[in-house]
C-alpha positions as CSV (number, residue, x, y, z in Angstrom):
1,M,48.4,201.3,24.8
2,V,44.9,200.5,23.6
3,S,43.8,196.9,24.0
4,N,42.2,194.9,21.2
5,Q,40.0,193.1,23.6
6,N,37.0,195.4,22.7
7,K,37.2,194.2,19.1
8,D,37.0,190.6,20.1
9,K,34.0,191.1,22.4
10,F,30.5,190.6,21.2
11,D,29.1,194.0,20.3
12,I,25.4,193.8,20.9
13,E,24.9,197.4,19.6
14,K,25.9,196.3,16.1
15,L,23.1,193.7,15.8
16,N,20.5,194.8,13.3
17,I,17.7,193.2,15.2
18,V,18.6,195.2,18.4
19,K,18.8,198.4,16.4
20,K,15.5,197.8,14.8
21,Y,13.8,197.1,18.1
22,F,15.1,200.2,19.8
23,S,14.3,202.4,16.9
24,R,10.6,201.6,17.0
25,I,8.3,203.7,19.2
26,F,5.7,201.7,21.0
27,T,3.0,202.4,23.4
28,V,1.4,200.6,26.3
29,L,-2.1,199.3,25.7
30,K,-4.7,201.3,27.6
31,P,-7.2,199.4,29.7
32,E,-9.9,200.2,27.2
33,I,-8.0,198.6,24.4
34,R,-7.1,195.5,26.5
35,H,-10.8,195.1,27.4
36,E,-11.7,195.3,23.7
37,L,-9.2,192.5,23.0
38,D,-10.4,190.4,25.9
39,I,-14.0,190.4,24.7
40,L,-13.1,189.3,21.2
41,D,-14.1,185.7,20.6
42,I,-10.8,184.5,19.2
43,P,-8.1,182.1,20.4
44,D,-5.7,183.4,23.0
45,Q,-2.7,183.0,20.7
46,K,-4.4,185.4,18.2
47,K,-5.1,187.9,21.0
48,K,-1.5,187.8,22.0
49,E,-0.4,188.5,18.4
50,L,-2.8,191.3,18.2
51,K,-1.5,192.9,21.4
52,K,2.0,192.8,20.1
53,A,0.9,194.4,16.8
54,L,-1.2,197.0,18.5
55,A,1.6,198.1,20.8
56,F,3.4,199.7,17.9
57,L,0.4,201.8,16.9
58,S,-0.9,205.1,18.2
59,Y,-4.1,205.0,20.3
60,S,-6.3,206.3,17.5
61,K,-4.9,203.6,15.1
62,Q,-5.5,201.0,17.8
63,K,-9.1,202.0,18.1
64,K,-9.6,202.0,14.3
65,Y,-7.9,198.6,13.9
66,L,-10.0,197.1,16.7
67,K,-13.2,198.5,15.2
68,E,-12.4,196.8,11.9
69,I,-11.6,193.5,13.7
70,H,-15.0,193.7,15.6
71,N,-16.8,194.4,12.3
72,T,-15.1,191.4,10.7
73,Y,-15.9,189.0,13.5
74,D,-19.4,190.3,13.8
75,E,-20.0,189.6,10.1
76,E,-18.5,186.1,10.4
77,A,-20.8,185.4,13.4
78,I,-23.8,186.6,11.4
79,K,-22.9,184.2,8.5
80,K,-22.4,181.3,10.9
81,T,-25.8,182.0,12.5
82,K,-27.5,182.1,9.1
83,K,-25.8,178.8,8.1
84,N,-26.9,177.1,11.3
85,S,-30.5,178.3,11.0
86,K,-30.7,176.8,7.5
87,R,-29.9,173.3,8.8
């Protein structure tokens, strides 16, 4: 006789969030990428969010994304410098 206890138990494998997490392929950030993130002049919370986002990208996409981030922050730094020099 088969017990119905299995039906009553919480079946974690049926949760969509668990399925979604395990279906994603992610990589560990290489030291070079971690260093690039560490030298960014942004709040730690933003760095943490970036690390989580980058973990699901390939190495080449991580590099490309970081390059764009550096360019964006470099442009913002230049604008701030120009504003401060006008004062």
